[in-house]
C-alpha positions as CSV (number, residue, x, y, z in Angstrom):
1,M,0.0,0.0,0.0
2,P,1.6,3.3,-1.0
3,T,2.0,6.0,1.6
4,R,0.6,9.5,1.3
5,R,4.2,10.8,0.8
6,Q,4.8,8.3,-2.2
7,F,1.4,9.2,-3.7
8,I,2.4,12.9,-3.5
9,K,5.8,12.4,-4.9
10,T,4.3,10.3,-7.8
11,G,1.8,13.1,-8.5
12,L,4.5,15.7,-8.5
13,A,6.7,13.7,-10.8
14,G,3.8,13.0,-13.2
15,G,3.0,16.7,-13.3
16,L,6.6,17.6,-13.8
17,L,6.8,15.2,-16.7
18,L,3.6,16.7,-18.3
19,A,5.0,20.3,-18.0
20,V,8.3,19.2,-19.6
21,A,6.3,17.4,-22.4
22,A,4.3,20.6,-23.0
23,V,7.4,22.7,-23.3
24,F,9.0,20.4,-25.9
25,Q,5.8,19.4,-27.7
26,K,6.0,22.0,-30.4
27,Q,9.5,20.9,-31.3
28,L,8.8,17.2,-31.1
29,D,5.8,17.8,-33.3
30,R,7.9,19.7,-35.8
31,M,10.5,16.9,-35.8
32,G,7.8,14.3,-36.2
33,K,6.2,16.0,-39.2
34,Q,9.6,16.4,-40.8
35,A,10.3,12.7,-40.3
36,L,6.9,11.9,-41.6
37,V,7.6,13.8,-44.8
38,A,11.1,12.1,-45.1
39,D,9.6,8.6,-44.7
40,N,6.7,9.2,-47.0
41,P,7.9,10.5,-50.4
42,L,5.4,12.2,-52.6
43,D,3.0,9.8,-54.4
44,P,3.3,10.6,-58.1
45,S,-0.4,10.6,-58.6
46,L,-0.9,13.0,-55.6
47,R,1.8,15.3,-57.1
48,T,0.3,15.2,-60.6
49,V,-3.3,16.0,-59.4
50,V,-2.2,18.7,-56.9
51,L,0.0,20.5,-59.4
52,A,-3.0,20.8,-61.7
53,V,-5.8,21.5,-59.2
54,A,-4.1,23.7,-56.7
55,P,-3.7,26.8,-58.8
56,V,-7.3,26.6,-59.8
57,I,-8.7,26.1,-56.3
58,L,-6.4,29.0,-55.1
59,Q,-7.1,31.4,-58.0
60,G,-6.6,35.0,-56.9
61,S,-4.1,34.2,-54.1
62,F,-1.7,31.9,-56.1
63,P,1.4,33.3,-57.7
64,A,0.6,33.7,-61.6
65,A,4.0,32.8,-62.9
66,G,7.8,32.5,-62.5
67,P,9.9,31.2,-59.7
68,D,7.3,32.2,-57.0
69,R,4.7,29.9,-58.7
70,A,7.2,27.0,-58.9
71,A,8.2,27.2,-55.3
72,A,4.6,27.6,-54.2
73,L,3.6,24.5,-56.1
74,E,6.5,22.6,-54.5
75,R,5.5,23.7,-51.0
76,I,1.8,23.0,-51.6
77,T,2.5,19.4,-52.9
78,K,4.7,18.7,-49.8
79,G,2.1,20.3,-47.5
80,V,-0.6,18.0,-49.0
81,A,1.6,15.0,-48.7
82,L,2.2,15.9,-45.0
83,A,-1.4,16.3,-44.3
84,V,-2.3,13.0,-46.1
85,G,0.5,11.4,-44.1
86,A,-1.0,12.6,-40.8
87,L,-4.4,10.8,-41.6
88,S,-5.4,7.5,-40.3
89,A,-4.4,4.5,-42.4
90,A,-7.9,4.1,-43.7
91,S,-8.3,7.7,-44.7
92,Q,-4.8,7.6,-46.4
93,K,-6.0,4.6,-48.4
94,E,-9.1,6.4,-49.4
95,V,-7.2,9.5,-50.5
96,S,-4.7,7.5,-52.3
97,E,-7.4,5.8,-54.2
98,L,-8.9,9.2,-55.0
99,F,-5.7,10.4,-56.6
100,A,-5.2,7.1,-58.4
101,L,-8.7,7.3,-59.9
102,L,-8.0,10.8,-61.1
103,V,-4.7,10.0,-62.7
104,F,-5.8,6.8,-64.5
105,A,-7.0,8.0,-67.9
106,P,-10.3,6.0,-68.4
107,T,-11.5,6.8,-64.9
108,R,-10.4,10.5,-65.1
109,V,-12.5,10.8,-68.3
110,A,-15.5,8.9,-67.1
111,V,-15.6,10.4,-63.5
112,A,-14.0,13.8,-63.7
113,G,-14.8,14.6,-67.4
114,V,-11.2,15.7,-68.0
115,S,-9.9,14.1,-71.3
116,A,-6.4,15.5,-71.3
117,S,-3.8,14.5,-68.8
118,W,-3.6,16.8,-65.8
119,D,-0.4,18.6,-66.9
120,Q,-2.2,19.3,-70.3
121,A,-5.7,20.1,-68.9
122,S,-6.9,23.6,-69.3
123,V,-8.0,25.8,-66.4
124,A,-11.6,25.8,-67.8
125,D,-11.6,21.9,-67.8
126,I,-10.3,21.8,-64.2
127,E,-12.8,24.4,-63.2
128,K,-15.8,22.4,-64.8
129,F,-14.5,19.2,-63.1
130,L,-14.3,20.8,-59.6
131,R,-17.7,22.6,-60.0
132,R,-19.3,19.4,-61.2
133,W,-18.0,17.4,-58.2
134,Q,-18.8,20.3,-55.8
135,E,-22.5,20.4,-57.0
136,S,-22.9,16.6,-57.6
137,G,-25.9,14.8,-56.3
138,I,-23.5,11.8,-55.6
139,D,-22.2,12.1,-52.1
140,L,-19.0,10.2,-53.0
141,L,-18.1,12.9,-55.7
142,K,-18.9,15.7,-53.2
143,S,-16.6,14.0,-50.7
144,G,-13.9,13.8,-53.3
145,Y,-14.3,17.5,-54.0
146,Q,-14.2,18.3,-50.3
147,A,-11.1,16.2,-49.8
148,L,-9.2,17.9,-52.7
149,H,-10.4,21.4,-51.6
150,D,-9.5,20.9,-47.9
151,L,-6.2,19.3,-48.5
152,V,-5.1,22.1,-50.9
153,L,-6.5,24.9,-48.8
154,G,-5.1,23.4,-45.6
155,A,-1.6,23.1,-47.2
156,W,-1.7,26.6,-48.5
157,Y,-2.9,28.3,-45.4
158,A,-0.7,26.3,-43.1
159,D,2.5,27.6,-45.2
160,P,3.9,30.7,-43.5
161,A,5.2,31.7,-47.0
162,S,1.6,32.3,-48.1
163,W,0.5,34.4,-45.1
164,M,1.8,37.7,-46.6
165,A,-0.4,37.4,-49.6
166,I,-3.5,37.3,-47.4
167,G,-2.3,40.0,-44.9
168,Y,-1.8,37.5,-42.1
169,S,1.2,38.3,-39.9
170,G,1.2,34.9,-38.2
171,P,-0.1,33.6,-34.9
172,P,0.3,35.9,-32.0
173,S,3.4,35.3,-29.9
174,L,3.0,34.1,-26.4
175,V,4.2,36.5,-23.7
176,Q,5.9,35.0,-20.8
177,S,4.9,36.4,-17.4
């Protein structure tokens, strides 16, 4: 039977451990995400679709051309891959199937209505595809649109490099008292 003193010591040690974990959580989280990206290289189908769809979803806030556009595309594909890598195994499988479906030519034409490969598809074709899925009466297509939309927007707005374009100075800094 533990004594009251042992109980208090154990409680204090547990509290100290939680405090230390809270202090280092942000750094550990960052290291974990970097390891996740390093362990999960970009799926070619994810990259192909995101490179085509992201500029259309982000029209108006996405760089128009040049090195800024290329850098933004690289960051957003890595951000989407990071987000997918953080999903549960079942959700990762579903997202992987979505990207595979969109890359495979017969299913891309049948389900998305895009006849050209993604790197050759016009902005108008991609807009029509996104609008058709967004407004579809088929819940599975709506879910596919929402997945693409949320992954792209999440990756874009999580990237500090995109904050200046929207006038966001970043999260407030915590003041130590």
